[in-house]
Every structure is written in C-alpha cells, then in structure tokens.
C-alpha positions in Angstrom: 40.6 49.0 -56.6 38.7 47.5 -53.8 36.1 49.4 -51.8 37.8 50.8 -48.5 34.8 49.7 -46.4 35.0 46.1 -47.8 38.6 46.1 -47.0 37.9 47.4 -43.5 35.4 44.7 -42.9 38.1 42.1 -44.3 40.6 43.4 -41.6 38.2 43.4 -38.8 37.2 39.8 -39.7 40.8 38.8 -39.8 41.3 40.5 -36.5 38.4 38.8 -35.0 39.4 35.2 -36.3 42.8 35.9 -34.7 41.4 36.8 -31.3 39.1 33.8 -31.4 42.1 31.5 -32.1 44.1 33.3 -29.4 41.1 32.6 -26.8 41.3 29.0 -27.9 45.0 28.7 -27.6 45.1 30.5 -24.3 42.6 27.8 -22.9 44.8 25.0 -23.9 48.0 26.8 -22.8 46.3 27.3 -19.2 45.8 23.5 -19.0 49.4 22.7 -19.9 50.9 25.3 -17.5 48.5 24.2 -14.8 49.8 20.6 -15.0 53.3 21.9 -15.0 52.8 24.1 -12.1 51.1 21.6 -9.8 54.1 19.2 -10.5 56.7 21.8 -9.5 54.7 22.8 -6.4 54.3 19.3 -5.3 58.3 19.0 -5.6 58.9 22.1 -3.6 56.3 21.1 -0.8 57.7 17.6 -0.6 61.1 18.8 -0.2 60.0 21.3 2.6 58.0 18.6 4.4 60.9 16.0 3.9 63.3 18.4 5.3 61.3 19.4 8.3 60.4 15.8 9.1 64.0 14.6 8.7 64.9 17.5 10.9 62.4 16.7 13.5 63.5 13.0 13.6 67.2 13.8 13.9 66.4 15.6 17.1 63.6 13.4 18.3 66.1 11.9 21.0 66.7 15.5 22.3 64.3 17.8 23.7 63.8 20.2 20.7 64.2 23.9 21.6 61.8 26.5 20.1 59.0 24.1 18.8 56.9 27.3 18.0 59.6 28.1 15.5 58.9 24.8 13.7 55.1 25.4 14.1 55.4 28.8 12.7 57.7 27.6 9.7 55.1 24.9 8.9 52.1 27.3 9.1 54.0 29.8 6.8 54.7 27.0 4.4 51.0 26.0 4.4 50.1 29.6 3.6 52.6 29.7 0.9 51.3 26.4 -0.6 47.6 27.9 -0.3 48.4 31.3 -1.9 50.4 29.6 -4.6 47.4 27.4 -5.6 45.1 30.5 -5.3 47.5 32.5 -7.5 47.6 29.6 -10.2 44.0 29.4 -10.4 43.5 33.1 -10.3 46.0 33.8 -13.0 44.2 31.3 -15.2 40.9 33.0 -14.8 42.7 36.4 -15.4 44.1 35.0 -18.8 40.8 33.6 -20.0 39.0 36.9 -19.0 41.6 38.9 -20.8 41.5 36.8 -23.9 37.6 36.9 -23.8 37.6 40.7 -23.5 39.9 41.0 -26.5 37.6 38.6 -28.4 34.6 40.7 -27.4 36.3 44.0 -28.4 37.0 42.6 -31.8 33.4 41.3 -32.2 32.2 44.8 -31.5 34.8 46.3 -34.2 33.5 43.8 -36.6 29.7 44.4 -35.9 30.3 48.1 -36.4 32.0 47.7 -39.8 29.2 45.3 -40.7 26.6 47.9 -39.5 28.2 50.7 -41.6 28.2 48.4 -44.7 24.5 47.6 -44.1 23.7 51.3 -43.9 25.6 52.6 -46.7 25.7 49.8 -49.4 23.2 47.7 -51.4 23.5 44.2 -49.8 22.3 40.8 -51.0 21.8 37.8 -49.0 24.3 35.0 -50.2 22.5 32.4 -48.5 18.8 33.4 -49.3 16.8 34.3 -52.3 14.6 36.8 -50.4 15.1 40.4 -50.6 17.3 42.1 -48.2 15.7 43.5 -45.0 17.9 46.4 -44.0 15.8 47.2 -40.7 16.2 43.6 -39.6 19.9 43.7 -40.2 20.4 46.9 -38.4 18.4 45.6 -35.5 20.4 42.5 -35.3 23.7 44.5 -35.3 22.6 46.6 -32.6 21.6 43.7 -30.5 24.8 41.8 -31.4 26.7 45.1 -30.4 25.0 45.5 -27.1 25.7 41.9 -26.1 29.3 42.1 -27.1 29.8 45.3 -25.3 28.2 43.9 -22.1 30.4 40.8 -22.5 33.5 43.0 -23.0 32.8 45.2 -19.9 32.2 42.0 -17.7 35.3 40.1 -18.9 37.4 43.4 -18.6 36.2 43.8 -15.0 37.0 40.1 -14.2 40.4 40.6 -15.8 41.3 43.5 -13.6 39.9 41.8 -10.6 41.8 38.6 -11.0 44.9 40.5 -11.9 44.8 42.3 -8.4 44.4 39.0 -6.7 47.3 37.5 -8.7 49.6 40.2 -7.6 48.5 40.0 -4.0 48.7 36.1 -3.9 52.3 36.3 -5.4 53.6 38.7 -2.7 51.9 36.6 -0.1 53.4 33.3 -1.3 56.8 34.5 -1.8 56.9 36.3 1.4 55.5 33.2 3.4 57.8 30.7 1.7 60.9 32.7 2.5 59.8 33.2 6.0 58.8 29.6 6.4 62.2 28.4 5.2 63.9 31.1 7.4 62.2 29.7 10.4 63.1 26.1 9.4 66.6 27.1 9.2 66.6 29.0 12.6 64.9 26.0 14.2 67.6 23.6 12.6 70.5 26.0 13.8 69.1 26.3 17.3 68.7 22.4 17.6 71.9 21.2 16.1 
C-alpha cells in the first residue's frame, strides 16, 4: 500500500499539470476566438454601414427628414462597435487571469503537500549526491508559496475586475446596437 501523503502529492501534481495545460489551451483558444469574433463583427458593421449609406443614397435627391435620427443611429452603432471590441478584449483578459488564478491555486496546493512531505519524511535528493538540507527546502517552499499566493490574489482580482467590465460592455453593446438599428429603421420609414 502506498503512503497517503505520497498519493496526495501525486494527485496535486496531476492537478497542477492539468491546470498548467488548461492555461496553455486557454491562451490558444483566445487567439482563435478573437479572430472569429473580429470577422463576424466586421460583417455586422459592414452590413450596417452599407445599409445606412444605401439608404442615404436612395434619398439623396430628396431633402432627407430627421438627419439627427441618422446621426444618432451612426453614433449608437459606433458605440456598439467600440464596446463590442472592448468586451472581446476584456473577456480574453478575464479568461487568462482566471486560468492563471486556477494554476496559482494548484501551485499553492502542490507546495503545501511538498512542504508536508519535507517536514515529515526522510527525503533524498534525486539529482544530487549531497545531503538533504531540510531547512533550505522549507525556506524554498515558504518563499514559493508566498509568491504563488500573491500571484493568485492578483490574478483573482484581475479576473473579477475584467468580468465586471465584460458584463457592462455586453449590456452597453447590445443596447446600443438595438437602438442604432431602431434609429436606422425609423429614419428609413420617415424618408420612404
């Protein structure tokens, strides 16, 4: 039967490896989704601009009524575009910070198990013939734990902050695009 503490260390090492892989996969996924998002956003905004320019061109011979409605529509569509871009970028920052916070949490758990092993077991270096220096290893573990704890706290705060920005950007963007298209339709109806 294997030592429970060694089993715990293996489990924490396995979890740490998964979290490290998740952080790497998240980074690659962000790049892929960012490209897709910009493509779709360009299509939507191109369509809105084409629609409004076509609309303006079709009534150019007449004196258009309610130019302020068209101006309001364009301003709202531009606001939607800006907040959509902001939301996309902020969400990527949120995802990365969240993945790094998870990884730091696993690093802390792994360091705690390693610290427990160093304090309760006779350990031999696998890469050195020299004697095991318990005090040195304990000091290294404490230092590493403090570094990872600070990293976790920083990344967790970043993730929370970015998440609030994502939600606000989504609301502003969705509201602005609906109102912008509404103003475009109102302008079209008024001038047809």
